[in-house]
MIVEXLO-841053 format. One record per residue (C-alpha): x, y, z; residue number from 1; residue in one letter. Coordinates in Angstrom, 3 decimals. Example, Ala and Ser with C-alpha at 12.3 -4.5 7.8 and 13.67 -1.06 7.14 Angstrom:
BEGIN
<node u="12.300" v="-4.500" w="7.800" resi="1" resn="a"/>
<node u="13.670" v="-1.060" w="7.140" resi="2" resn="s"/>
END
This chain:
BEGIN
<node u="-19.736" v="-3.409" w="-20.966" resi="1" resn="m"/>
<node u="-16.450" v="-5.625" w="-19.764" resi="2" resn="y"/>
<node u="-14.321" v="-3.654" w="-22.169" resi="3" resn="a"/>
<node u="-15.845" v="-0.296" w="-20.895" resi="4" resn="i"/>
<node u="-14.959" v="-1.350" w="-17.471" resi="5" resn="g"/>
<node u="-11.355" v="-1.986" w="-18.359" resi="6" resn="i"/>
<node u="-10.982" v="1.355" w="-20.123" resi="7" resn="i"/>
<node u="-12.748" v="3.318" w="-16.939" resi="8" resn="a"/>
<node u="-10.324" v="1.291" w="-14.264" resi="9" resn="a"/>
<node u="-7.358" v="2.292" w="-16.518" resi="10" resn="s"/>
<node u="-8.278" v="5.679" w="-16.817" resi="11" resn="m"/>
<node u="-8.917" v="6.017" w="-12.925" resi="12" resn="a"/>
<node u="-5.422" v="4.309" w="-12.331" resi="13" resn="a"/>
<node u="-3.946" v="7.248" w="-14.412" resi="14" resn="v"/>
<node u="-5.840" v="9.964" w="-13.186" resi="15" resn="a"/>
<node u="-5.393" v="8.663" w="-9.444" resi="16" resn="y"/>
<node u="-1.393" v="8.289" w="-10.043" resi="17" resn="g"/>
<node u="-0.991" v="12.067" w="-11.194" resi="18" resn="v"/>
<node u="-3.464" v="13.132" w="-8.867" resi="19" resn="s"/>
<node u="-0.985" v="11.825" w="-6.005" resi="20" resn="t"/>
<node u="1.909" v="13.196" w="-7.241" resi="21" resn="v"/>
<node u="0.524" v="16.622" w="-7.679" resi="22" resn="l"/>
<node u="-0.877" v="16.763" w="-4.252" resi="23" resn="r"/>
<node u="2.415" v="15.580" w="-2.944" resi="24" resn="a"/>
<node u="4.337" v="18.307" w="-4.991" resi="25" resn="l"/>
<node u="1.447" v="20.629" w="-3.262" resi="26" resn="g"/>
<node u="2.387" v="19.282" w="0.279" resi="27" resn="a"/>
<node u="6.185" v="19.923" w="-0.218" resi="28" resn="r"/>
<node u="5.676" v="23.465" w="-1.361" resi="29" resn="r"/>
<node u="3.574" v="24.408" w="1.511" resi="30" resn="v"/>
<node u="6.176" v="22.730" w="3.911" resi="31" resn="a"/>
<node u="8.798" v="24.903" w="2.445" resi="32" resn="v"/>
<node u="6.976" v="27.900" w="2.504" resi="33" resn="e"/>
<node u="6.242" v="27.586" w="6.279" resi="34" resn="q"/>
<node u="9.848" v="26.880" w="7.111" resi="35" resn="r"/>
<node u="10.907" v="29.864" w="5.194" resi="36" resn="e"/>
<node u="8.026" v="31.808" w="7.231" resi="37" resn="e"/>
<node u="9.392" v="30.472" w="10.619" resi="38" resn="g"/>
<node u="6.784" v="28.176" w="11.194" resi="39" resn="k"/>
<node u="7.150" v="24.529" w="12.266" resi="40" resn="a"/>
<node u="8.152" v="22.511" w="9.260" resi="41" resn="g"/>
<node u="6.854" v="18.918" w="8.558" resi="42" resn="i"/>
<node u="9.617" v="16.344" w="8.891" resi="43" resn="d"/>
<node u="7.670" v="13.144" w="9.489" resi="44" resn="g"/>
<node u="8.541" v="13.422" w="13.233" resi="45" resn="s"/>
<node u="5.075" v="14.813" w="14.166" resi="46" resn="s"/>
<node u="1.606" v="15.149" w="12.659" resi="47" resn="s"/>
<node u="0.940" v="18.130" w="10.763" resi="48" resn="p"/>
<node u="-1.432" v="20.904" w="12.259" resi="49" resn="s"/>
<node u="-4.721" v="21.322" w="10.610" resi="50" resn="i"/>
<node u="-4.005" v="24.875" w="9.287" resi="51" resn="e"/>
<node u="-1.040" v="23.378" w="7.379" resi="52" resn="s"/>
<node u="-3.388" v="20.734" w="6.069" resi="53" resn="t"/>
<node u="-5.704" v="23.356" w="4.718" resi="54" resn="f"/>
<node u="-2.786" v="25.373" w="3.227" resi="55" resn="s"/>
<node u="-1.789" v="22.364" w="1.244" resi="56" resn="t"/>
<node u="-5.229" v="22.048" w="0.081" resi="57" resn="i"/>
<node u="-5.236" v="25.694" w="-1.133" resi="58" resn="a"/>
<node u="-2.027" v="24.962" w="-3.457" resi="59" resn="d"/>
<node u="-2.540" v="25.524" w="-7.156" resi="60" resn="p"/>
<node u="-0.842" v="22.077" w="-7.736" resi="61" resn="a"/>
<node u="-2.887" v="20.198" w="-5.200" resi="62" resn="f"/>
<node u="-6.106" v="22.034" w="-6.624" resi="63" resn="i"/>
<node u="-5.419" v="20.357" w="-10.036" resi="64" resn="f"/>
<node u="-4.511" v="17.191" w="-8.361" resi="65" resn="g"/>
<node u="-7.900" v="17.533" w="-6.676" resi="66" resn="t"/>
<node u="-9.462" v="17.592" w="-10.197" resi="67" resn="v"/>
<node u="-7.675" v="14.350" w="-11.177" resi="68" resn="m"/>
<node u="-9.343" v="12.582" w="-8.195" resi="69" resn="v"/>
<node u="-13.019" v="13.391" w="-9.427" resi="70" resn="v"/>
<node u="-11.776" v="11.981" w="-12.742" resi="71" resn="v"/>
<node u="-10.503" v="9.006" w="-11.313" resi="72" resn="g"/>
<node u="-13.316" v="8.497" w="-9.211" resi="73" resn="f"/>
<node u="-15.462" v="8.796" w="-12.132" resi="74" resn="a"/>
<node u="-13.539" v="6.011" w="-13.960" resi="75" resn="g"/>
<node u="-13.457" v="3.759" w="-10.799" resi="76" resn="g"/>
<node u="-17.167" v="3.873" w="-10.152" resi="77" resn="a"/>
<node u="-17.902" v="2.701" w="-13.929" resi="78" resn="v"/>
<node u="-15.388" v="0.057" w="-13.357" resi="79" resn="a"/>
<node u="-16.867" v="-1.023" w="-10.024" resi="80" resn="a"/>
<node u="-20.156" v="-1.481" w="-11.825" resi="81" resn="r"/>
<node u="-19.046" v="-3.496" w="-14.751" resi="82" resn="f"/>
<node u="-15.993" v="-5.763" w="-13.564" resi="83" resn="l"/>
<node u="-15.375" v="-8.026" w="-10.548" resi="84" resn="p"/>
<node u="-14.175" v="-5.734" w="-7.605" resi="85" resn="l"/>
<node u="-10.922" v="-7.818" w="-7.494" resi="86" resn="f"/>
<node u="-10.169" v="-6.834" w="-10.987" resi="87" resn="l"/>
<node u="-11.633" v="-3.352" w="-10.971" resi="88" resn="a"/>
<node u="-9.528" v="-2.515" w="-7.717" resi="89" resn="q"/>
<node u="-6.530" v="-4.212" w="-8.847" resi="90" resn="s"/>
<node u="-6.362" v="-2.168" w="-12.250" resi="91" resn="i"/>
<node u="-7.140" v="1.006" w="-10.115" resi="92" resn="v"/>
<node u="-4.076" v="0.022" w="-7.942" resi="93" resn="s"/>
<node u="-1.923" v="0.611" w="-10.738" resi="94" resn="a"/>
<node u="-1.942" v="3.985" w="-9.884" resi="95" resn="n"/>
<node u="1.150" v="2.965" w="-7.888" resi="96" resn="l"/>
<node u="3.108" v="2.659" w="-10.910" resi="97" resn="v"/>
<node u="1.860" v="5.880" w="-12.320" resi="98" resn="v"/>
<node u="2.762" v="7.692" w="-9.059" resi="99" resn="t"/>
<node u="6.229" v="6.149" w="-8.729" resi="100" resn="a"/>
<node u="7.477" v="6.853" w="-12.500" resi="101" resn="l"/>
<node u="6.023" v="10.493" w="-12.101" resi="102" resn="l"/>
<node u="7.110" v="11.051" w="-8.928" resi="103" resn="g"/>
<node u="10.597" v="10.606" w="-10.619" resi="104" resn="t"/>
<node u="10.123" v="13.785" w="-12.658" resi="105" resn="l"/>
<node u="8.320" v="16.035" w="-10.504" resi="106" resn="l"/>
<node u="9.311" v="14.820" w="-7.029" resi="107" resn="l"/>
<node u="13.189" v="13.805" w="-7.906" resi="108" resn="s"/>
<node u="12.228" v="10.551" w="-6.417" resi="109" resn="i"/>
<node u="15.111" v="7.906" w="-7.198" resi="110" resn="t"/>
<node u="13.971" v="4.327" w="-8.047" resi="111" resn="l"/>
<node u="16.123" v="1.503" w="-7.177" resi="112" resn="h"/>
<node u="16.610" v="-2.033" w="-8.743" resi="113" resn="t"/>
<node u="14.294" v="-3.209" w="-6.151" resi="114" resn="r"/>
<node u="11.578" v="-0.524" w="-6.693" resi="115" resn="d"/>
<node u="11.485" v="-1.515" w="-10.303" resi="116" resn="w"/>
<node u="11.320" v="-5.263" w="-9.524" resi="117" resn="v"/>
<node u="8.454" v="-4.735" w="-6.781" resi="118" resn="t"/>
<node u="6.765" v="-2.202" w="-9.339" resi="119" resn="i"/>
<node u="6.776" v="-4.836" w="-12.114" resi="120" resn="w"/>
<node u="5.702" v="-7.728" w="-9.681" resi="121" resn="l"/>
<node u="2.426" v="-5.515" w="-9.365" resi="122" resn="v"/>
<node u="1.781" v="-4.899" w="-12.978" resi="123" resn="v"/>
<node u="2.408" v="-8.798" w="-13.932" resi="124" resn="l"/>
<node u="0.053" v="-9.818" w="-11.102" resi="125" resn="s"/>
<node u="-2.742" v="-7.414" w="-12.504" resi="126" resn="l"/>
<node u="-2.210" v="-9.146" w="-15.920" resi="127" resn="f"/>
<node u="-3.087" v="-12.320" w="-14.133" resi="128" resn="m"/>
<node u="-6.209" v="-11.035" w="-12.842" resi="129" resn="l"/>
<node u="-7.191" v="-9.717" w="-15.979" resi="130" resn="g"/>
<node u="-6.452" v="-12.926" w="-17.752" resi="131" resn="v"/>
<node u="-8.588" v="-15.192" w="-14.867" resi="132" resn="s"/>
<node u="-11.412" v="-12.774" w="-13.940" resi="133" resn="s"/>
<node u="-14.941" v="-13.792" w="-15.290" resi="134" resn="s"/>
<node u="-17.059" v="-10.676" w="-16.771" resi="135" resn="p"/>
<node u="-20.169" v="-11.883" w="-14.763" resi="136" resn="n"/>
<node u="-21.172" v="-9.434" w="-11.952" resi="137" resn="v"/>
<node u="-23.868" v="-8.955" w="-9.503" resi="138" resn="q"/>
<node u="-24.835" v="-5.488" w="-8.272" resi="139" resn="d"/>
<node u="-27.519" v="-6.479" w="-5.919" resi="140" resn="d"/>
<node u="-27.371" v="-6.961" w="-2.141" resi="141" resn="a"/>
<node u="-29.615" v="-6.965" w="0.616" resi="142" resn="s"/>
<node u="-30.401" v="-3.606" w="2.462" resi="143" resn="m"/>
<node u="-28.433" v="-5.100" w="5.565" resi="144" resn="a"/>
<node u="-25.196" v="-5.043" w="3.439" resi="145" resn="f"/>
<node u="-26.062" v="-1.034" w="2.575" resi="146" resn="h"/>
<node u="-26.160" v="-0.454" w="6.165" resi="147" resn="w"/>
<node u="-23.348" v="-2.305" w="7.015" resi="148" resn="g"/>
<node u="-21.046" v="-0.360" w="4.556" resi="149" resn="l"/>
<node u="-22.536" v="2.959" w="6.250" resi="150" resn="l"/>
<node u="-21.440" v="1.558" w="9.741" resi="151" resn="i"/>
<node u="-17.818" v="0.258" w="8.360" resi="152" resn="a"/>
<node u="-17.509" v="3.746" w="6.827" resi="153" resn="t"/>
<node u="-17.995" v="5.602" w="10.325" resi="154" resn="f"/>
<node u="-15.551" v="3.212" w="12.033" resi="155" resn="i"/>
<node u="-12.841" v="3.584" w="9.259" resi="156" resn="l"/>
<node u="-13.414" v="6.959" w="9.905" resi="157" resn="v"/>
<node u="-12.665" v="7.282" w="13.718" resi="158" resn="t"/>
<node u="-9.769" v="5.278" w="13.112" resi="159" resn="v"/>
<node u="-8.195" v="6.930" w="10.468" resi="160" resn="s"/>
<node u="-8.730" v="10.318" w="11.747" resi="161" resn="l"/>
<node u="-7.146" v="9.164" w="15.355" resi="162" resn="i"/>
<node u="-4.456" v="7.426" w="13.748" resi="163" resn="g"/>
<node u="-3.209" v="10.531" w="11.315" resi="164" resn="v"/>
<node u="-3.029" v="13.093" w="14.184" resi="165" resn="y"/>
<node u="-2.014" v="10.586" w="16.924" resi="166" resn="s"/>
<node u="0.044" v="8.219" w="15.099" resi="167" resn="g"/>
<node u="3.553" v="10.093" w="15.161" resi="168" resn="g"/>
<node u="5.958" v="8.374" w="12.684" resi="169" resn="r"/>
<node u="3.212" v="5.854" w="11.966" resi="170" resn="l"/>
<node u="0.830" v="8.606" w="10.957" resi="171" resn="a"/>
<node u="1.574" v="7.958" w="7.270" resi="172" resn="a"/>
<node u="1.161" v="4.272" w="6.803" resi="173" resn="p"/>
<node u="-2.017" v="4.724" w="8.901" resi="174" resn="i"/>
<node u="-3.373" v="7.422" w="6.537" resi="175" resn="g"/>
<node u="-2.607" v="5.493" w="3.490" resi="176" resn="g"/>
<node u="-4.298" v="2.320" w="4.542" resi="177" resn="a"/>
<node u="-7.037" v="4.354" w="6.229" resi="178" resn="g"/>
<node u="-7.625" v="6.181" w="2.902" resi="179" resn="a"/>
<node u="-7.142" v="2.926" w="0.916" resi="180" resn="g"/>
<node u="-9.814" v="1.033" w="3.007" resi="181" resn="l"/>
<node u="-12.396" v="4.033" w="2.626" resi="182" resn="l"/>
<node u="-11.853" v="4.186" w="-0.794" resi="183" resn="f"/>
<node u="-12.585" v="0.375" w="-1.114" resi="184" resn="g"/>
<node u="-15.978" v="1.048" w="0.647" resi="185" resn="v"/>
<node u="-16.966" v="3.461" w="-2.153" resi="186" resn="i"/>
<node u="-16.209" v="0.777" w="-4.651" resi="187" resn="a"/>
<node u="-18.288" v="-1.553" w="-2.834" resi="188" resn="c"/>
<node u="-21.040" v="1.182" w="-2.146" resi="189" resn="a"/>
<node u="-21.146" v="1.935" w="-5.920" resi="190" resn="v"/>
<node u="-21.286" v="-1.354" w="-7.071" resi="191" resn="r"/>
<node u="-24.589" v="-1.958" w="-4.997" resi="192" resn="v"/>
<node u="-26.222" v="1.777" w="-5.211" resi="193" resn="l"/>
<node u="-29.876" v="1.798" w="-5.806" resi="194" resn="h"/>
<node u="-31.423" v="4.390" w="-7.713" resi="195" resn="g"/>
<node u="-29.127" v="4.440" w="-10.656" resi="196" resn="l"/>
<node u="-30.749" v="2.083" w="-13.212" resi="197" resn="e"/>
<node u="-33.729" v="3.452" w="-13.702" resi="198" resn="p"/>
<node u="-32.467" v="6.833" w="-12.039" resi="199" resn="f"/>
<node u="-34.685" v="7.603" w="-9.224" resi="200" resn="n"/>
<node u="-33.159" v="10.707" w="-7.036" resi="201" resn="a"/>
<node u="-35.360" v="9.745" w="-3.974" resi="202" resn="i"/>
<node u="-34.269" v="6.045" w="-4.054" resi="203" resn="t"/>
<node u="-30.583" v="7.226" w="-4.434" resi="204" resn="l"/>
<node u="-30.371" v="9.829" w="-1.661" resi="205" resn="l"/>
<node u="-32.218" v="7.381" w="0.731" resi="206" resn="t"/>
<node u="-29.742" v="4.575" w="-0.011" resi="207" resn="d"/>
<node u="-27.371" v="4.407" w="2.977" resi="208" resn="p"/>
<node u="-24.585" v="3.289" w="0.499" resi="209" resn="a"/>
<node u="-24.835" v="6.856" w="-1.265" resi="210" resn="a"/>
<node u="-24.163" v="8.475" w="2.109" resi="211" resn="w"/>
<node u="-21.104" v="5.745" w="2.811" resi="212" resn="a"/>
<node u="-19.760" v="7.044" w="-0.833" resi="213" resn="i"/>
<node u="-20.084" v="10.742" w="0.247" resi="214" resn="a"/>
<node u="-18.614" v="10.224" w="4.130" resi="215" resn="v"/>
<node u="-15.875" v="7.784" w="2.710" resi="216" resn="a"/>
<node u="-14.796" v="9.960" w="-0.085" resi="217" resn="g"/>
<node u="-14.510" v="13.005" w="1.720" resi="218" resn="a"/>
<node u="-12.404" v="11.811" w="4.717" resi="219" resn="v"/>
<node u="-10.419" v="9.549" w="2.794" resi="220" resn="g"/>
<node u="-9.307" v="12.410" w="0.496" resi="221" resn="f"/>
<node u="-8.313" v="14.376" w="3.641" resi="222" resn="y"/>
<node u="-6.426" v="11.615" w="5.823" resi="223" resn="v"/>
<node u="-4.615" v="10.705" w="2.445" resi="224" resn="q"/>
<node u="-3.510" v="14.567" w="2.374" resi="225" resn="t"/>
<node u="-2.540" v="14.355" w="6.052" resi="226" resn="v"/>
<node u="-0.139" v="11.107" w="4.974" resi="227" resn="a"/>
<node u="1.448" v="12.871" w="1.669" resi="228" resn="l"/>
<node u="2.541" v="15.694" w="4.141" resi="229" resn="q"/>
<node u="4.223" v="13.378" w="6.870" resi="230" resn="v"/>
<node u="5.185" v="10.178" w="4.554" resi="231" resn="g"/>
<node u="7.105" v="9.286" w="1.362" resi="232" resn="a"/>
<node u="4.565" v="9.542" w="-1.503" resi="233" resn="v"/>
<node u="5.379" v="5.836" w="-2.922" resi="234" resn="n"/>
<node u="5.179" v="4.275" w="0.646" resi="235" resn="g"/>
<node u="1.747" v="6.113" w="1.228" resi="236" resn="v"/>
<node u="0.389" v="5.291" w="-2.112" resi="237" resn="t"/>
<node u="1.513" v="1.657" w="-1.385" resi="238" resn="a"/>
<node u="-0.410" v="1.302" w="1.688" resi="239" resn="m"/>
<node u="-3.714" v="2.802" w="-0.112" resi="240" resn="l"/>
<node u="-3.345" v="0.234" w="-2.848" resi="241" resn="v"/>
<node u="-3.224" v="-2.267" w="-0.286" resi="242" resn="v"/>
<node u="-6.480" v="-1.338" w="1.515" resi="243" resn="g"/>
<node u="-8.335" v="-0.491" w="-1.779" resi="244" resn="e"/>
<node u="-7.390" v="-3.671" w="-3.391" resi="245" resn="t"/>
<node u="-7.630" v="-6.231" w="-0.696" resi="246" resn="a"/>
<node u="-10.947" v="-4.814" w="1.228" resi="247" resn="g"/>
<node u="-13.179" v="-4.694" w="-1.956" resi="248" resn="p"/>
<node u="-11.653" v="-7.749" w="-3.465" resi="249" resn="s"/>
<node u="-12.520" v="-10.236" w="-0.203" resi="250" resn="i"/>
<node u="-16.062" v="-8.627" w="-0.189" resi="251" resn="i"/>
<node u="-16.635" v="-8.959" w="-3.699" resi="252" resn="g"/>
<node u="-15.935" v="-12.580" w="-3.443" resi="253" resn="v"/>
<node u="-17.635" v="-13.365" w="-0.274" resi="254" resn="a"/>
<node u="-20.898" v="-11.157" w="-0.701" resi="255" resn="f"/>
<node u="-21.291" v="-10.132" w="-4.259" resi="256" resn="l"/>
<node u="-20.621" v="-13.293" w="-6.140" resi="257" resn="g"/>
<node u="-17.663" v="-12.304" w="-7.746" resi="258" resn="d"/>
<node u="-15.419" v="-15.010" w="-9.596" resi="259" resn="s"/>
<node u="-12.800" v="-16.230" w="-11.920" resi="260" resn="a"/>
<node u="-13.128" v="-18.161" w="-15.201" resi="261" resn="h"/>
<node u="-13.692" v="-22.016" w="-14.558" resi="262" resn="p"/>
<node u="-10.129" v="-23.376" w="-14.014" resi="263" resn="g"/>
<node u="-8.610" v="-20.162" w="-13.539" resi="264" resn="l"/>
<node u="-9.521" v="-19.354" w="-9.700" resi="265" resn="g"/>
<node u="-5.489" v="-20.387" w="-8.956" resi="266" resn="w"/>
<node u="-4.271" v="-17.764" w="-11.369" resi="267" resn="l"/>
<node u="-6.673" v="-15.075" w="-9.761" resi="268" resn="a"/>
<node u="-5.441" v="-16.030" w="-6.278" resi="269" resn="v"/>
<node u="-1.731" v="-15.882" w="-7.660" resi="270" resn="v"/>
<node u="-2.460" v="-12.589" w="-9.376" resi="271" resn="g"/>
<node u="-4.215" v="-11.023" w="-6.325" resi="272" resn="f"/>
<node u="-1.518" v="-12.197" w="-3.563" resi="273" resn="v"/>
<node u="1.175" v="-11.020" w="-6.202" resi="274" resn="g"/>
<node u="-0.414" v="-7.549" w="-6.450" resi="275" resn="a"/>
<node u="-0.478" v="-7.087" w="-2.607" resi="276" resn="v"/>
<node u="2.922" v="-8.459" w="-1.795" resi="277" resn="i"/>
<node u="4.470" v="-5.902" w="-4.494" resi="278" resn="g"/>
<node u="2.243" v="-2.931" w="-2.997" resi="279" resn="a"/>
<node u="3.591" v="-4.349" w="0.636" resi="280" resn="v"/>
<node u="7.003" v="-4.448" w="-0.685" resi="281" resn="l"/>
<node u="7.150" v="-0.787" w="-2.182" resi="282" resn="v"/>
<node u="5.515" v="0.513" w="0.974" resi="283" resn="a"/>
<node u="8.295" v="-1.382" w="3.062" resi="284" resn="w"/>
<node u="10.879" v="0.470" w="1.139" resi="285" resn="y"/>
<node u="9.250" v="3.556" w="0.865" resi="286" resn="s"/>
<node u="7.205" v="4.386" w="4.158" resi="287" resn="t"/>
<node u="9.808" v="6.854" w="5.706" resi="288" resn="g"/>
<node u="10.127" v="10.649" w="6.235" resi="289" resn="e"/>
<node u="9.197" v="13.124" w="3.197" resi="290" resn="p"/>
<node u="12.253" v="14.655" w="1.995" resi="291" resn="d"/>
<node u="10.453" v="18.082" w="1.448" resi="292" resn="h"/>
<node u="13.438" v="20.254" w="1.737" resi="293" resn="f"/>
<node u="16.047" v="18.015" w="-0.398" resi="294" resn="g"/>
<node u="18.365" v="17.688" w="2.594" resi="295" resn="e"/>
<node u="17.969" v="13.984" w="3.589" resi="296" resn="a"/>
<node u="20.896" v="11.528" w="3.028" resi="297" resn="p"/>
<node u="20.321" v="9.201" w="-0.056" resi="298" resn="p"/>
<node u="18.550" v="5.877" w="0.427" resi="299" resn="e"/>
<node u="20.523" v="2.860" w="1.141" resi="300" resn="k"/>
<node u="20.844" v="0.544" w="-2.256" resi="301" resn="g"/>
<node u="20.299" v="-3.003" w="-2.730" resi="302" resn="g"/>
<node u="17.486" v="-4.584" w="-0.732" resi="303" resn="w"/>
<node u="18.432" v="-2.532" w="2.424" resi="304" resn="r"/>
<node u="15.719" v="-0.326" w="3.997" resi="305" resn="r"/>
<node u="16.387" v="3.109" w="4.828" resi="306" resn="g"/>
<node u="18.553" v="6.011" w="4.358" resi="307" resn="r"/>
<node u="22.409" v="5.943" w="4.431" resi="308" resn="q"/>
<node u="24.124" v="7.314" w="7.673" resi="309" resn="s"/>
<node u="25.042" v="10.773" w="7.829" resi="310" resn="l"/>
<node u="28.529" v="9.634" w="8.993" resi="311" resn="t"/>
<node u="29.066" v="7.751" w="5.513" resi="312" resn="g"/>
<node u="29.089" v="4.223" w="7.090" resi="313" resn="d"/>
<node u="26.308" v="2.908" w="4.809" resi="314" resn="d"/>
<node u="27.930" v="4.118" w="1.555" resi="315" resn="a"/>
END
C-alpha cells in the first residue's frame, strides 16, 4: 500500500502540473481574445470579471486541463489514504516542477539560474521527506474533527473569494494560497472519510468531511482559475504548493499520528522546511503580472526580483 501511495502521489503531481499550465494557457488565450474584441484586458492590475472567468473555463485547453485535475485528484486521494500527509502532500507539490518546466514550452516562460536552484531545492527536500517518513498512518478521527474540517472550509472559502475579487495586485497570491489551503482540506478529509471501507453510501453522504471535499474542491478550483488570470503561473502554483503542503502536514502530525522513522525526525523537519522555503522563493520571484500579450519587459537576472525598466537602466 505504501508503494501504491507513492505512485499515486507522483501521478497527481504530474497531472496537476499539466493541468495548471493548460489552464493558464486558456486564461492567456481568453485575455488576448477579449483585447482583440475591445473588452477590458487582464493585465494584473485589477481582478477579472466573473464573465471573463467563465469564458476561460470554456476554453478547450482549460477543459482538457480540468480533466487532468480529476486525474490529479484521484491520485492525491489515494496517496492521502496510504501515506503520511506531510509526505503525500509534499510529493504532490512537485507539480511546481512540472508546471515550471512545461511552462517554458507552452507559455514561453524563461527560467533563470535562481529558478533552477529553488526548484531543485524543492526536489531535494521531497527526497528527504521520502527517506524519513514512516509508512504507518492513522485514518480515524473524532466526529468533531470532521465538523471542524467543514467549518474551516467555509471560512477559507469566504476569505479566498473576497481576496481574489477585492485584493487588487494581491489577488493572485491570495487565490493561489487560498486554493492550496482548500486542496489541503481535501487531503485531510479524504484521509478520515467514513463510508469507504466497507463502502456505505449513506455513511459517506452524511459525513461532514465528504461535504468539505465537495465545497473545497469546487471553490479551490475556481479561485485558482481567477489567480491564473491575474498572476504569473509559477508564482500562483508556488503559493498553492505552500498552502496544500504546510496545512495538511501540520494537521497530520498534530491530530492524525503522522510521524517519521525513529531517529529521522530531524531529516523530515529539514525536508519539510526546505520544501516550503523553496516554494516560497519560487513564489517570490514569480508572483507578478501575467504576460498574456508578450509585451512585458524581460525579468531581471541574478537574484533580483521584478522586470527590467523600460528605459533600460536595469539591463
